[in-house]
N, C-alpha and C positions, 0 to 999 in steps of 0.2 A: 473495045472502044464503045460499042453501042451500050454495053452494060454500064460503063462509067458515065456516059451521057445521060442514061436513064436515071442513074442514081443522083446525078447533079440536078436534073429536072425534078426528081421526086423530093430531094432535100429543099430545093427552091420553093416547090409547091407547099411543103410543110411550113416553111418559113413565112410564106405569104398568108397562109391560112391563120397562122398564129398572130401575125401583125393585124390582119383584117379584123379579128375578133377582140383585139386588146382595147382596153379603156382609152389609151392614148390616141389610137386611130379613130375611135368613135368620137372622141372629143374634137378631133380635127374636123370631122364632117359636120358636127354641130356648129362649130365656130364658122366654118365656111358658109353654112346655110344662114346663120345670123348675119354674116357680112354681106352676102348677096341680097338678102331681104332688106337690110338697112340701106344699102346703096340704091336699090331700086326705089325705096321709099323716100329717097332724097336726104337721108341723114348722113352725118359725117362719122366715119369710122375712126375711132381713136386708137392709134398704135404707137407705142405699146399701150396696153389696156390698164393705164394708171390714172388715178384721179387724186389730186392733192386734197386731203381732208382738212377739216377745220382745226384738227390737232397739229397740222403741219406735216404729217406723215403722208407718204404716197401709198395709197391703197391699191393693191393689185387685184384685178378681176380677170376672168377668163376672156371676156369680150366687153367692149364699151362702145356705144354709139351716142352721138349728141345731135339734138335738134335745137339749135340756139343754145339757151342756157339749160335746157332740159336734158338730163343725162340718163341713159338706159344702161345699166350694168348687169352683167350676167356672170354667174359662177356655175361651172359645169362639174358635177360630181358623178361618180359611178353609182354610188348608193347615197341616199339622203336620210340622215338621222338628225336628231336634235342638234348635235355638234355642228354640222354643216350649216344649219339654219342660223345658229348663233354666230358663226364666223361671218356669214353674209350680212347679218343684222348689224354687227359692230361696224362693218365697212359702210353699210347704208347710212347709219346714224352719223358717222364721221364725214361722209361726202355729200349727204342729202340727195343721193342719186336714187332713181327708181330701180330697185334691185329685184332680180329674178334668179331663181335657181333652176337649173336643168338637171333632172335625174335620168341618167343614161339607162338605168335598169327599168325605168318606167313605173317602179313601185316604191315610192317613198314611204318611210315609216309613218304609221298613223299619228303618233305623237308629234313627229316632225311636221306633218301636214297641218295639224292644229296650231302648233307654235308659229309656223309660217303665216297662217291666216291671221293670228293675233298680232304679228309684227308687220303685217302689210307686205309680205313677200309672196309673189306668185311662184308656185312650183310647176314647172312645165315638163312634159314628157318629150322624148325625142321627136315624136310625131307632130307636136305642136310648134316646134322650133321654126320649121321652114315657113309657116304661114303667120308667124307672130307679128311681123311688121305690117303685112298686108291687112290683117285683121284689125290692127290698131288704126290704120289709115281709114278703113271703112267705118269704124266706130266714130272717128273724128269727123269725117265728112257728114255723117248722119246726125251728129249732135246739133242741138238747137243753136248753140253758140257759133258753130261753124257756118250754119245756114244764114244767121244774121250777119256774119262778117262778109259773106259773099254778096249780100244785097246792097 
């Protein structure tokens, strides 16, 4: 009996370790961090993460938040190469949303980083995701336009 129970626990632990390290579970934590940050910042979280583009098609992102008419769209990928940047860029052009790519490995391809910079897409590492919206709020509060608006 004890041996069977031990095996069951051991198998469960292996399963948990496998899920904990998988790309899908990491993506879940990044989405959760984005949702919490957006909610704390006072943005509306769009569920499902679809934006109707100018083409008439619904463009699916991993996560979308809105601040009035301003849309923040995120795509989360395990690895980021040129293809992933192009996928996000097409959706960005169709929806006119502020697009961001989260690279779960934290090491996007050098060509992809350059392409993203040219297309106006920020590539974030998992460590930057949690503070994304709080950093943006601080930048907004300190901007001269925001200071004039408060006067």
